[in-house]
C-alpha positions in Angstrom: 129.7 -65.6 7.8 126.3 -64.3 6.8 123.5 -66.5 5.6 121.6 -64.3 2.9 118.9 -66.1 1.0 118.7 -64.9 -2.6 116.8 -67.8 -4.0 113.1 -67.4 -4.9 111.8 -70.4 -2.7 112.8 -68.5 0.3 111.4 -65.4 -0.9 108.0 -67.2 -1.4 108.0 -68.9 1.9 108.5 -65.6 3.7 106.3 -63.4 1.3 103.5 -63.6 3.9 104.9 -61.6 6.1 105.4 -58.4 4.2 102.0 -56.8 5.5 103.2 -57.7 9.2 106.6 -55.5 8.4 104.7 -53.0 6.8 102.1 -52.6 9.6 104.5 -52.3 12.4 107.9 -52.2 11.2 111.1 -51.9 13.1 113.5 -49.6 10.7 116.8 -48.6 10.3 118.6 -46.1 8.1 120.7 -48.3 6.1 124.2 -47.3 5.2 125.6 -50.0 2.8 129.0 -48.5 3.1 129.3 -49.9 6.6 128.8 -53.3 5.2 130.2 -52.9 1.5 126.8 -54.3 0.4 125.0 -54.6 -2.7 122.1 -53.7 -0.9 120.6 -50.4 -2.5 118.1 -49.1 -0.2 117.8 -46.0 2.2 115.8 -47.6 4.8 115.2 -51.4 5.9 112.3 -52.5 7.6 112.7 -55.7 9.3 111.3 -58.3 11.5 112.3 -61.4 13.1 110.3 -64.6 12.3 110.9 -68.3 11.9 114.6 -68.3 12.7 115.2 -65.4 10.2 115.4 -62.1 9.6 113.1 -60.7 6.9 113.9 -57.2 5.6 112.3 -54.9 2.9 114.4 -52.2 1.7 113.1 -49.0 0.5 114.3 -46.0 -1.1 112.7 -42.5 -2.2 111.6 -42.1 -5.5 112.4 -38.6 -6.9 109.8 -38.8 -9.9 107.2 -40.1 -7.7 107.9 -38.1 -4.6 107.4 -40.9 -2.4 109.3 -44.1 -0.8 108.8 -47.5 -3.1 110.1 -51.0 -2.0 113.3 -51.7 -3.7 114.5 -55.1 -2.0 113.2 -58.1 -0.1 116.0 -60.0 1.6 115.8 -62.9 4.0 118.8 -63.7 6.3 118.6 -67.0 8.1 119.4 -67.2 12.0 121.9 -70.1 12.5 124.4 -71.3 15.1 126.9 -69.1 13.6 124.7 -66.2 12.2 122.9 -64.0 14.4 120.6 -62.9 11.4 121.8 -59.1 12.1 124.2 -58.3 9.5 122.1 -55.7 7.6 120.8 -53.8 10.7 123.6 -54.0 13.0 125.6 -50.9 13.6 122.9 -49.0 11.5 120.9 -46.2 12.8 117.6 -47.2 14.5 114.4 -45.1 13.7 110.8 -45.0 14.6 108.3 -45.2 12.1 105.1 -43.4 13.2 102.5 -44.2 10.5 102.8 -45.9 6.9 99.9 -44.9 4.5 98.6 -47.5 2.1 96.9 -46.3 -1.0 95.8 -47.8 -4.2 96.4 -46.5 -7.2 93.6 -46.7 -10.0 94.5 -46.4 -13.7 
């Protein structure tokens, strides 16, 4: 059994990890068919911290012509759950560089 956290409290608690994940991500090409999952992302960046795996799912936006964040998931590590549900058996990829830019309106 997986312990996936959808509640807002957990998202707020782990929100501070987003810059850390983006700066030096571990990543997989995400194939939801392997899990029959509702997660709609092409790539999952992830990191393990505080007895949980924190994931940022990204998807290519055809209109913008770049990847955008789509999903923020937290999966707790417990005695019965290794926290690897969304990254186990997925294709690992290396991310060499992520550029950040601010868009001024």
